[in-house]
N, C-alpha and C positions, 0 to 999 in steps of 0.2 A: 315640066310636069312629069310626075312619076308614071312609069309604064304600068298599065293595068293588065297584069297576067292573071287570068281567072283560074282558080283551082278549087278543088274540094278539100276540106280539112276538118278534123275533129277539134272541138274546143269546149271549154267550160267557162261559163260566164262568171266573172269574179265580182263585178259591180257595175252600176251605171250611174251617170251623172247628167243632169239637165244641161243642155247647151243652147243658149238663146231661148226662144220660147217653145219651139216645137221639136227641136233636134235633141239627140242624145249622144253622149260619149260613153261607150261600153268597153270596159276592160275585160279581156278574155285571156285565159291560159290555153293557147293552142298546142296541140300535140307536136306538130312539125316545127314550129317556129317560136315557141315560148310565149311570153306575155306580149300582147299587142293591144293597142288602143284603136277602137273602131268608131268611125263617124257614122251615125245612123240618122240620115236626113228624114225629117218628119216622124221620128221614132215615137214621139208623144201624141201624134195625131190619131184620131179614132179610126182612120182607114189604114193605118200601117198594119200589114198582114201578119207580121211576126212578133207582135208584142209579147206573147207568152214565151216565145223561144229565145228572147234576150233577157229574161229575168235571171237574177243571180242564182247560181248553183245548177242551172240548166246544162245538161251535157248533150251536145248535138253535133251533127255533121252539117257544115255550112258550105255554101258556094260563094266565093268572093275573091277579094284581092288582099294578099299579104304583102304589104310594102315594107322594105327594109328600113326606110326612113319615112318619117311622118305618119299619117293616119292610114289605117287599113279600112276595107269596106266589105259589107255583106250584101249580096244580091238575092240569095235564096237560102232557105233552110231545107235540107234534104231529109233529115230524120232527127228527131229530138226525144230525149227522155226528160220529162218535166218532173221535178222533185215534189210531187203533190203532198205526200205524207210529211216530208221534211219541212215544207213551208208551213204546215199547220202545227208543228211542234216548236214552241218558242225556244226551248233549251237546245234542242238539236240544231235548229236554225242558227242559233247564236254560235255554237261550237263550229259548225260548218263555215260560217262567215269568218270566224277566227282563224281557222286552218287556211282559208284562202288569203287572209290578211298576212299570215306568216310567210306564205309562199311569195307574196308580193314584196314583202320587206326583205326577204333573204336573197333575192336574185334580181339582177338588172333586166330590163326589158330586152326583147329580141335575142335572148340567149336560149338555145334549144334546151328543153327540160322534159324530155320524153319520159324518163323514169318518174319524175315528180307528177307529171300529168296523169300517168297510169295509176299512181297511188292516190291522188286526189279523187280521180274518177271512181276508184274502188271505195274510198271512204264515203263519198256521197251515195253510192249505191247501197252500202251497208246501212248507213243512217236512214235512208229512205225506205228500206225494205225490212230491216230487222229491228223490231221494237225493243229487243232485249240487248242490243249492242250498245255498250256504255259510251255516250258521246264524249264525256270528259276524258275517259281512258284513250279514246281514239285521238283526241286533240293532244293528249300527253305524249302519245307515240310520235306525232309530228314535231312537237316541241323538242323531244329527245334527239330525233334523227336530223333535225335542221340545225342543231347547235354547230356542227362543223362548218356549215355554210355561213354562219355568222362569225366564224373564226374562234369558236370556243371549244376547247378540248376538256371533256370530263371523263374520268375513269369510272365506269360502272361495272367493271369486271370483278372487283373484290376490294378488300382492304388496301388502302394506299401504302400501308407500311409493310404488311407481310402477305398480302394477296388472299387472305382467308375469306371463305364464303360460308363456312359452317357455323359461325357465331352471329349473333344479332349485329346488324350493321346500321350505321347512321350516316347522314350526309354531312360532309365538312367542306364548307366553301374555302377554308384555309388550305386544305390539301387538294382542292379541285377534284374531289371524289368521295370515296367512302372510307369510314373507319370502323373496324370491328370493335366489339365490346372491350377487348383487351387494350385498345388504344384510345378509347373515348376521352381519357384524361388529357390527351394532347391538344384537344380543342374544346375549350369551355364554351365556345360560341356555336358548337355544332347544332344541328336543327332539332335534336331531341324528338325525332319522328318515330312513329310506330315501325318496328322492324319489318312488319309485313308490307307496309306501304313502300319501304325501300326495296324489298324483294320484287314487288310488282314493277317498280321503275327499272330495276335490273333486267327483268324479263322483257319488258317492252323495248328496252334499248338493244337487246340481243336478237329479237325476232324480226323477220321480214313481215310486212303487213299482210301479205298473201297467206301467211301461215296462221294468222289469228282469225279463226272462223267464228269465235264467240268471245264476248268480253263482258263480264259482270264483276263489279267492284263494290265492296262495302263502303257505306258513306264515310265511316271514320277513316278508312284508308285513302279515300278520295281527297279528304281535307288535307292530309299530310302530303300527298303526291302533288297537289296544287301548290301547297305552301313551299315545297322545295323548288319546284320549277319556276314559280313566280319570283322567288329569291334570285335564282340564276338569271332570269330574263330581266329583272329590274336592275341588278347590280352589275352583271357582266355583259349581257347582250345590249341592254339599253333600248329595247323596243317596247313601246307602250301603245297598244292598239285599243281603239274604241270598243271593239267587240269584246276584248278581255275585260274592260271596265264594266261593260254591260253584264257579262257573265258573273263577275264578282258581286254586282248589285243584285242580280237575280238570285244568287246563292244566299245572300244576306236576307233577302225578302222571304225566300222559301224557309230559311232557318227560323225567322220570326213566326211565320205561320205555323211551323211544326211545333214550336215551343208553346204557342197559345192554345193549340188543340190537343196537346199531350200532357 
């Protein structure tokens, strides 16, 4: 039997699954110990006292047991930040779910991920508190910075041929990076994206999340940013998350609504 060493720890709820009739399995990103699966006995019961505190995207300090093997356990919630605004916004909720899904796909369980914990906690805080912080742009930041964790190297610094940044740039999967206007002829299959969208991806790839205090992106640029990153994740990473499929369906639905009323 695993030794039960009780400790206080910070964690972000990633998702929960029903186990048997009344119990739950809850995946959490813990700050000290990475991703862990928690067994919540009677978690679906009406008398379970911490039902709100184990909802996805909740950031909290828990008391419990972090086992290196097998399941971990929660005994008490010390403090919690419930993402009330985030839960009411379908689009932001979807992007936050997608970010957590990327973290889950990029790293193995039980691996310390303090840096990523802090960044996910900051992302949730900004989505929950700042109505003007662009949710897709935030997800794009994670997509860009998680590429090395998936073993993918993309050069966002400048043209792959001569390094220039002062000319319009486009993304080239063939060259695993960017091509300036002088070299677009080298790849007939380049993305033909808006240069401003490419510049925004370059900016996001270079900046620390802590330095991005506001984020507002035009709809046209967001389309090309998503198109480029979707191409990379589909063709090179090979990760296809349900949350991303939902986001794509949501964007299609919003597009149809916009066309009908404009």
